[in-house]
N, C-alpha and C positions, 0 to 999 in steps of 0.2 A: 444464438438463441435456440430454444428447444424447438424441434420440428421432427417430422417423420418423413423421410424421403420415400418417394414411390418408385419402385423398380419399373423400368420401361416394359411395355407389353410383350416385346419380342424376346426377352431374356428367358433362359431355360432354368429350371429348378436344379438346385445342387444339394440333393438330400444327404449325401455323405458328408459334405462340408457343414451342413446345418446340424447334423448329429454331432460332429466334432465341436461345434460351437455350443450345442446344448450341454455337452459334457464339460465344456470350459466354465460353465456357470458355477461349478464346484470350487473354482479358484477365483482369485481377486482380479486377475488380469488376463486379457487376450491381446496379443500383438500381431498385427497384420503388416507385413513388409513385402512390397512388390512394386514394380514400376507402374507408371501411369497406364491406365487402360487395362489393367490386369483383372478388373472385376471386383475389387475390394468393396467399394461402396454398394455395388449391386448385391453382392452376397449378403452384406449386413442388412440391406433393405429387405431381402427375402427372409432372412432370419427374423427380423423384427415383425414382418407381416405374419409369420407363423406363431408369434407369441403375443397376441393381443392382451393376455393377462398380465404382462409385465409393463411397467412404466418405463418409457424411453426418453432419453435426452440425447439429442444429436447436435453436435457443434461442428460446423464446417470451419476449420481453422484457416485464417487468411494471413497474408504477409504482415498486415498492420497489427496482428495479434502478438507480434514479437515485443510489443510494448506491454510490460507486465500489468499495468493498470487496466489497459483495454481488455486484455485476455481475461483477467480476473473478473471484471465486470460482466463480460459476455458469458463466461462460464457459470457464474452465480445466477445470472438471469435465466440461463437454460435450466438450471436446477429448480429455479422458482416456479417453472411451469408445472412441476409435479409436487412441489412442496413450497407454498408461498412463504414459509418461514425462512427459506434461503435468500429471499429478496433482501431481507434486512442485513444479511451477512455482507452485502455489497458495501455497506457503510463502514466495514472494518478493513477495507482494502488499504495495504501500504502504498499511497498515491504516487510516490516519486520513484518508480522503478524498483519497489521492494518485492514485486511479485505477490503470490498468495501469502508467503511468509509463515513462520512457525505458529504465531498466535492465531492467525486466520485458519490455518490448517487444523489446529486443535479444535477450534470452534466448529469448523466444517465437519470434522470427524464426528463430533458430538451430535451435530444436527442431522447427519445422514443416518444416524441410528433410527430416526423417526421416519425415514423415507419408506415408501412401499417397496416391494421387490422391484429392483430397477437395474437398467443397463445404461451406462453412460458411454456414448460413442464420440471420440475426438477424431474427426476425419481430416486428412491432409495435414497431419501433424508435422510433416517435413518443413512447413513454413516457419516453424519455431527454431531459432538458433540461440535464444537467450539462455545462458547457462543457469541463471537463477530460476527461470520458469521451469526448465526441464528437471532441475533438481527438486523443485516443489512438487512436480507431477510424480516423480519417483517416490517422494516422501508420502504423498497422498495415498499411493497404492497400499502402503502399510497401515493406513488409518481406516480403510474401507471396512464397513461391517460386512458380515457374511452374505447378506441379502442384496448387496450392491456390487455390481460387476463393471469393470472399466475396460473399454476396448480402445486401443491406440492403433490407428491406421495411418501408414506413412509410406512414402516411396523409398526412404533410406533408413538404414539402421540408426537409431538415435544414440547420441553419446551418453547413454545411461547404462550403468552396470547392472545387468540382470542375473549375474552368475549365481548368486545365492538362491534366487527364486527358481532358477533352472535345476539346481541341485536338490531343492526341496520339492520338485515337481509341482510348483505353485503358480505356474503360468502356462498358457497355451500359445503356441506360435504357429501362424499360417503364413507361408511364403509363396513365391511365384510358382514353384513346382506344384504346390498343393492347389493353386488356383487355375492351373492350366486346364483348358477344356479338353475332354477326350473326344473320340470319334462320334459317339452317339450324341453327346451333348452338342457338339459342333454341327452335326447334321441337322438337328432340330433347330438350332439357332439360325443356320443358313436358310432353312426352309421358311421360317417365319419372316425373315427379312426379304428374301427374294420372291417368295410366293411360289417357288417350284422346288421339286425334289432333285437333289444332286446324286450322282452315282457315288457308291462307297469309295471308289478309287479317287475320285475328285475330292471328296471330303477328307480322306486320309492325307492326300497331298497337301491340301490347305492346312490341315492340322500340323503336319510335319514341318511345313515351311514357316508357319507362324509360331510353332512350339506351343500351340494352344492359347496364344495371347488373345484375349477376348476382343480387344480393340482392333487388332489386325483382322480377325475373323469378321467383325462387324463391318469394317471398311471394305473388306473383300466382298461381303454380301451386298453392300450398297452399290458397289460397282457392278456386280453381277446382275443387278436388277435391269441394267441397261445394256447387257451383253447378250447377243444372240447365241453365241457358241460358248457355253460354260466350260466345256472341256478344254477348248483352246486357251481360254483365259487362264484356267488353272495350270495348264502346261507351261505357260509363259510367266507365271507368277513366281518370283524368286527374290532372294536378297535377305540381308539381316533385318532385324526388327525395325531399325530406324529407317532403312531404305524402303522397307515394305510400307511403313506408315507414310513416308513422303509420297511414294508412288500411288498408293490408294487414295490419299487425300487429294492429289491432283486429279485423279479419275473422278472422284466424287464431285469436285467443283465443276469439272468440265461437263458433267452430266446434268447440271442445273441450267435452267433458263438464264438468259443474261440478266433479267430483272431480279430473279431470286439470288443469283450469284452476287450481284452488287449489294443486295440487301445483307447477305451473310457477311460480306467483307466489311460493310459499315458497322454491323452489330458487333463485330469481333473486338472493337475497341472497349466494349463494356465489360466490367468485372461482373456485373449482375444485371439481368434484363428484366424490365417490367414494362407493361403496356404504355404507361405514361412516358417513361424515359425513351422507349423506342419511338413513340410518336414525336417527341421533342427532337430526337436525333435525326429521324428520317422523313418526318412529315406523313408517315403512313397512318391513316385514320383508324384502320382495323387492326391495330397492333396486337391485341389480345388473341384474336383469331389466328393471326400469323404465327404467334408463339405456340399456340396449341397445335397448329398444323405441323410446324417444325418438329415438335415433340413426337407427334404421331408417326412422322416419317423417319424417326430415329436419326434426326440430324444432330446427334450428340448434344442434345439439350437436356440438362439435368434439372428437374423441378426442385425448388428449395422450400416449398410449403405445400400443404395439403390442398389449398385452393387453386393451385396452379397459377399464381399471380407473379411469382418470382422464379427466375431460371438463371442458369449459367451454362456456358458452353463447356463441353469436355475440354480439359486443359490442352491436350495435344491438338485437337481439332481447332481450337481457338488460336493456338500458336501458328498453325498453318495458314489460317485465314488472315491473320495479321501480317504474316510474311508476304502473302500475295497482295494484300492491300498496299503495303509499302513498295512492293516492286512495281505495281501497276499505277498507283496514284501516290507518288512520293510526298506530296504536300497535303493530301486529304486527311490522313490520320490525325495530324495535329489539330486541324480544324474541328474534326469530330470530337476529339478529346476535350477541346475547349468548350464545345457545346454541352458535353456531358457534365463538365465542371460547372457550367452556368446553371444547369438544371438542379444539381445538388446544392449549389449555393443559394438558389431561390428557395430551397427548403431548409435553410440554415444548417445543412450538413457540411460544415467547413472541412472536416477531415477527408471526406470523399472528394470534395472539390479540389483540394490540394493534391491528392493522389493522382487525379486525372491530369492536372496541370504539370505535375512532375513527369508523367508518362509522355506528355506533349513536349517536354523539354522547354516549356515556356517559363524560363527561369525568372524573368522579371515579374511576371504575374504571380508566380509562386511566392516570391519574396514580399511583394506588395500585399498579398492576401494574408500571409503569416503576420506581417507587421500590423495589419488592420484588424484581423479577426482571430489571431492565435490565442488571445486571452481566453476565448471561450473553451479552448482545449486545456489551457493552463489551469483554469478554475476547476476543471474536472480532475486535476491531478495528473494529467497525461503529458508531463513535461518531456519525457523521453521521446514521444511521438513528434513533438515540435522540433526537438533537437535533431531527430533523424531527417526530417524534411529539409532542414537547413543544410545538413551534411550532404544530402544528395545533390544540392546545387553546386556546380563546379566552382572551385575557388576563384576562377577568373571573373565570375559574375558577382560574387559576394565579397571578394577580398577588398575592393575599394570602397565599400559602403560601410561607414562607421556604425550606422544604425543596426546593420545586420550583425556586426561584430559585438555590439552592445547586447543585442538580444541573445545571441548565442552564448555569450559569457554569462548573462543572467540565468539562462536555462542550465548551464553547467553548474552554476552556483546552487540553484535549487535542487540539483541532482547530487549535491555533495562533492562535486569535483572542484574543490576550492582553488587548488593551485593553478589549474588551467584557466579557471574563470579570472583569477587575480591577474594572471599574465596578460590576458586579452584586454581586461579593463584598464590596467596600468598603461598598456600600449596606446589606448585611445586618450587617456587622461594626460599623457605626456607628449602626444603628437602635436607638433607645432602647427600643423595644418588643420587640426580639429577646431571646431567652433567652440565658443564658450558654452553653448547649450550641450554639445556633445561631451565636453569635459565635465560639466555639471552632472550629466546623466551617468557618466562613467564613475565618478567619485561617489555618487549616491548608491549605485549598484555595488561598488566596492565596500561601502559602509555596511551593506546588508549581509556581508559575509562574517559579521562579528561573531556569531554563535559557532563558527567553525575555526576561529583563530585562537592561538594561545595567548596573544598579547592584546588585551582590550584597550590599552592606552593608545596604540596605533589606530584602532578603530574609532576612538574618540576624536583623534586628529583628522581622520578621513571624513567623518561625519561633519565636523565643524567646517572643513574645507568645502564639502559639498554644499552646505547651507550658504557659505560665502559666495560660491560660484552661482548658486541659484539667485542670490540677491543681486548679482551683477548681470544676469541674463537680460533683464529688461524685455524689450520687444524682439530680441534675437530669437530665431527658431530653435526649438528643441526637437531632436529626432523623435519620430513616432515609433514607439516600441510596444506593440501589442496593447495599445491604449493604456499603458501603465506608466507613461513617461511625461504626462502633462505636469506643469510646474507644481500644482497642488499635491499630486500624487508623490512626486519626488520629494517634496518638502516633508510630507507625512512619513515617507520611508526613511529619510535621513534623520528626522527627529526620533523615530522609533529605534533606529539602529544606534544612534548616539546614546539614547537612554539605556539600551541593553549594554552597551559598552561601559558606561559609567557604573551600572549595576555590577557587572562582572569584575570591574576594577575595585569595587567596594565603596564607590562614591554614592551613597544612598540618596543624599539630598539632591545632588545634580541629576541622578538617574530619574528621580521622581519628577523633577522640574521638566526635563526633556520629554519624558513620556506623557506628562499632562499636556504639554504643548503639542505633542504629536496627536493626542486625542482631540484637541481643539482645532487642529488644522483642517481646512476644508477637504483635503485629500483623504482624510481618514474615513470619509463616508463610504469609500470603496470597501466592500465587505472583508476582503482578505486582509487589508491593512488594519481595519478596525479590530477584527478578531485578534490579530497578532499583537497590536499595541495594548489592547485591553488585557490580553493574557500576560504580556510582559510586565505590565504595571501590577497585575494581580500577583505575579510571582515575586516581585519586589516587596509588596506589602506582606505577603506570607513570610518572606525571609526576615522581615523586620518584626513580625509578630502581630501585625494588624489583621487578625484573622477574619473579622467580620467584613472589613472593606475588601480584603483579598477575595473572599467568597463571592461578594457582591459583584466585583469586576469579572471574576472568572465565569460566573453564571450569566452575566450579560454577554460575554464573548460567545459562550455556547448557545445562548438563546438566539444570537444573530446567525450562528452557523447552522442551527438545526433546520429552519425552514428553507434555506437555500441549498440544502444537501451537502453542506461542508463540515458536518460533524466529525468526519474522519480525515479532513484535510490537515496537512502538517502544520498549518497556522494555529491549530488548537492545542498544540503540545504544551505551550506555556501555561494555558489555563488549567489543563489537567494536572500539571505539576504543582500549580498553586493549590489546587484542591487537596492534593495528596499531602502537601507540607502543612496546610492548616489542620488537617486531621491528625497528623503526627504531633504538632505542637499542642493540640488539645488532649493528647494522651489517648488517641483512638487509632491505633495502628491498623486495626482491621478495616476501618473506614477508608484508610489510605490505599488499600490494595488495588481496588478497581481503577481509580483515576491514575495511580502510578503506573499500572500496566498500560493503560491507554496512552499516557505520555511517553513511555519508553518506546512503544511501537512507532509513534509519530516522529520522535526525535531521531531514531535510528534510520527512518525511511529515507531521509536525505542527509544523513551523516552530519548533523549539527552536534559537533563533539561536546561543546560546552553544556548544551542541554542534556546530552547523554551523561556527562559527568554529574550534573545535578540529580538526574534520575537515579544514577548509581549511588550517590550519597544518600538520597532519600530511602532507597532500598536498604542500605546498610543501617541507616538510622532506625528504620522500622524493625529490622532484625534485632538490633541492639535493644530496642525498647521492649521486645518480647523476650529478652534474656538469651537470644541466640548469638552469643558472642563470637563463636567460631565462624558462623555463617556471615556475620557482619564483616569480620576480618577478611574472609575469603572473597566477599563481594568487592571490597576495596582493592585487594590484590589483583583480582581478575580485571578490574577496570584499568589499573595501572599497566597491566600486561597487554591489554587488547586495544586501548585507545592511544593512537599515535600522538595526538596533540595533548600536551600536559594541561591540567586544570587551570582555569583563570584564578586570580588571587582570592576572590570571594569564595570559590569552591574549595581551593586548597586550604583556606583557613578552617573551614568546617570539617574537611576530611582529616586534617592533622589533629584538630580538637577532638574529633571522634576517636581517633586512634589513641590519643592520650587518655581520654576518659575510660576507654576499655582497660587500659593498663592500670590507671588509678583505682578504679573500682574492682579490678582483679587482684588487688593487693600489692601492686608494684608502683607506688607513687614516685619512688626515686627514678625509675625508668621512665615514667610519664614525664617527669620534670625535665629529664635530659632529652627526651624525644621532642618536647615542645620547643626547645631552644631557649635562648636568653635575649631575644630581641627586645629593645627598650620600648618599642611602640608596636606590639603585635596587633593583628586585627581582632575584632571583638571576641569571637568564640575561642580562639587560641589563647587570648589574654585571660579569659575566664578559666580555662583549664590550667594555665600556668599558675594562677593564683590559687586555684583549688588544690593543685598538687602541693604547693607550698604550705597551705593551711593543713592539709592532711599530714604533712611532715612536721607540723607545729612550728612553722617558720613564718610568723606574722611579718617579720621585717622584709622577707623576700616577697610576700604577698603585697605589702604596701608598695614596694618598688614597682611591681608589675602594674598595680592599679594606678599609680602615679597621682598627680595633683589635678588632672583634667576634670572639668565639671562632669557630673553624671549625664548619661545620654538623655535626650528628650523623651520623656515617657509618652508623649502624644504621638511622635513620629516614629520612634523606635522602641516600642514597649518591651520587646524581647531583650534587647541590650540593657534597657533600664532595669528590668527584673533581675537580670544576671548581676548587675552592679549592686543592687540592694541585697541580693543573696550573699555576695562576697562581703559586703559591709557587715551584715549580720554575723556571718561566720567569723570574720576577723574580730569583731567585738567580743564574741563568745570566747575565742581563743585567748584574748587578752583580759578576760574576766569581767567585761562590762555587760552583765546579763540583761539589764533593763534596756540598754541601747540596742543590744542584739535583737531582743524581741520587737522593739519598735521598727527596726529596719526590716525584719521578716514580715511583720504585719503590713508595712508599706509595700513590700514586694507583692504580697497577695492582693493588695488593693489595686496596684498597677496592672497585674496580670489578670485579675478577675474579669474585667470587661471583654477581654480577648480569649478567655478560657485557656490561658497558657499554663497547663498543668505539667507538661513534660519537662520543662526547663528545671523545675524543682526536683523531679525524679532524676534528671541527668546530674544534678549536683551530688546525689548519693544518699545513702542511709542516714548520715549525720544530720543533713538538713531535713529529711523527711521526719526523723525522730523529733526534731525541734518544732516542726509544724504540728506534729501530733500533740505536743505538750502545750501548744498555744491555747489560750482561752479566747477564741474568736468564732463568730458565726459566719465568717466569710465563706460563701458557697464554694470558692475554689479550693479551700482547705479540705472539704469533704471529697471533692473530686480527686485530689492528689492522694489522699489516704486510701480511697477505694481502689485507685489504680495501683497503688503500692501493694495492697492486699492481693490483687489479681496476679501481680508478678510473683508473689510468694506462694501461690496456690497452684496445685497441679492443673494442667490444662484440661477442661471438660472435654469429653468425647475422645479421650486418649485410648479408650478401649476399642474404638472402631478399627476394623481391619484396614480400611482405606480412609485415613483422616481427611477431613474437609480442609481445603485451602483457605487462606485468609479471604480471598475474594468470595468464596462460597459461604464462609462464616458471616461475611458482611451481608450478603443477600439473606441468609437464614435469619439474621437478627431482625429483619424487617417483616418477616412473614406473619407474626402475630398481629401486626397492624392492619392486615387484610388489604394492603395496597394491591391494586391490579398490576399486571406485568408492565403496562404502559406507565403507571405511576412509579413503579420501582425503577424503570429505565430513566424516567425524568429525575428521580431523586438521586440516582447513582451516576447520572450524566453519561449513560451508554445507550446502545440501541436495545429495542425490545428483544431482538434475537439473541443478544448477549445474555440478557436475563434468562431467556428460555434455556439457553445452553447450560447456564449454571444451575438452574432449577433441575434439569435432567440429571446433572451430576449429583446434586444434593439427594434427590430421591433414590438414586442408585446406591450411594454410599450409606444412606440411612436405612436402606432396604424397605422403603415405603412406597405406596402407589400414588400418593397425591399430597397436596399442600397440608390438608388437615392432619393427615397421619405424620407428616414431617414435623409439624409443630408439636404434636404429642410426644413423638420420639425425642425431639430436641430438648424438651423440658425434662423428660425422664433422665437424660444423661447430662443435664446441666449446661447445654449449649445456649439456651435462651432463658 
């Protein structure tokens, strides 16, 4: 979170280094690399104190921040302290290990344009090893506006390539040699700590032997406070940095009273010190006064806030204290750590409690707490954190516990590591020693991997077996897995997974039945499951063309997600995809841009390949509907190259159909026909394209063969397929000369598609069908929508004269501006956060070269954008 650290009273000013930092403000980045105790944080604190006119964000990076979701949330909360608008960006975080990610970085870059002149300090960055996070930080540097400066402070060189910035002189680097204290600075520092003046020879000797290392000099000074003969001490003082630190630390501890020494040893177990926690740990009633006294005495206590309520020990000093505690009281550390965990757990801080129990090596308590309370972390999207906790427990303690194996596999699955998750779950499912409850849980979790599998039919079988096992559990125990494995939750999960599997296999009726049962199951009351099942059912209905019901279900899912802070949770991906598809089927590709973007981010976050395939299909469909044929083709080709898992049948059907349509409408119906194949029973969309290609070639016999003798699709349950069937019947009759019958079928198609606003299916059929609709004598509202959309496709894009054209997402927001919706109302209408709206508004104003909303409306009308 944002804070301003305070430099201890005894430190000396570093004007030359502060000037160097002042000059660094002309660049985007300053890099401080030096060992612990070199004075990095102190220097930055002094620099900050010298610039009260700047806005400061200071984040102390912790080991737990290697979880991308946690780091991103803390970073954005820090920025929110100087710009509340950044708080809403937290809702865009990729929750399952995706880091800041390109979409969030783009939004963040736009938001930071509105920041005041600011400096962002990331201290102790060496705690980060996550490659994605470090890559995101490197990318963020390139997005910083000129008035925002980033400082990275670390003990080690980060695995980030800075060569280009160095060659452009676009960064400032400060290292150990720069931070080393000279004689004059060291003399002043020593005098302030010891309260006496040392001779110049003694000062020079200490500087030489410590090489100006600030922590070494401070340790030396603290020891000197209790030495009668300073010169003798300096003469005997020797050794390399590490030996010096060890020696001086021993001397510091030995100089304390026995009571104070024991207190320091006990406090060393704490990552962060506060009065309440210190009192709970030690029983000391005046803990706040003790902390303030330790700070005044330069006992390596670093304040973490302006109110001096939170502190931490200097890392090296704490390491020494913990070493001494373990040596002198081998069993006391674990007891203290458990007390610290107890305190944090009493405040519902499960994460900190688990970290202390891990440090105590209380493996059983760690596992029990994760199983009981880990869902609280899971619901925040921090699955990587829970997985790390389990990984830190030795295999000997968790290997024999099937509930731990189940949990770990479940987490791997939510992180997109499908193969590893599948292996672990199959091991439990086939273990002859596993109980029926454990096998039911394993099969249910296996079924949940459906959106990452290539073969949905196997997922159908797994889900069915899971329900069968759940039916046979009876009163037998089911392992407790993060409060997610009670029978009703498992039933809802299996039904939802089976419904998704049937959908991906193309079994729409069965999919709808399973998903409806999933919604009715008691376990679907859990927000994550309900959001997920509602979204999946919405996606199914959108796929079938039931746009009104699809939107209703999707909006219900997002309405549940919004108040519980889960709008950006990966479970909302299906709902966003549904909204995008209904907009496309209505012939409104611009309306599809925002929800499609949101869906793509969430599907990619935990590598649900089949959802990503659907998102890529929707993107290609949007591009094709805008006449961007090359872009649509490139999107499909990129998906085929980048997605390791092939598309499920229902997606492959539409992708192949889209490819055939582009060929057919591009004047190559023969190639379209050969591409589509000659299967006797193709899936609906490919069958439509096979018949359309045949009719384009004036081959009604071939079209009839493709259409077959099967009854037409149910117009109530699958209106999109029903409309396609009637379009083909109309087209076929026209080719065969039955003009009246052709018109009747086309009017019937408009009547079926009208209640669902299915305009795009007529446009996908091509100019021949659109021309026949134009010639119809009917007042069907859908006819007017189709013809208007057709005219738009043949009209040059408004706003083409802009130097930087508006994106589809920006055009969608722009179209709402004349309505005078507030930003909150726009966010509600577009199913995104207020901050996303603000980001797009800023882009719109810049591209239109206008200062505000009213001017944007005027300019947009002038150039035909609204």
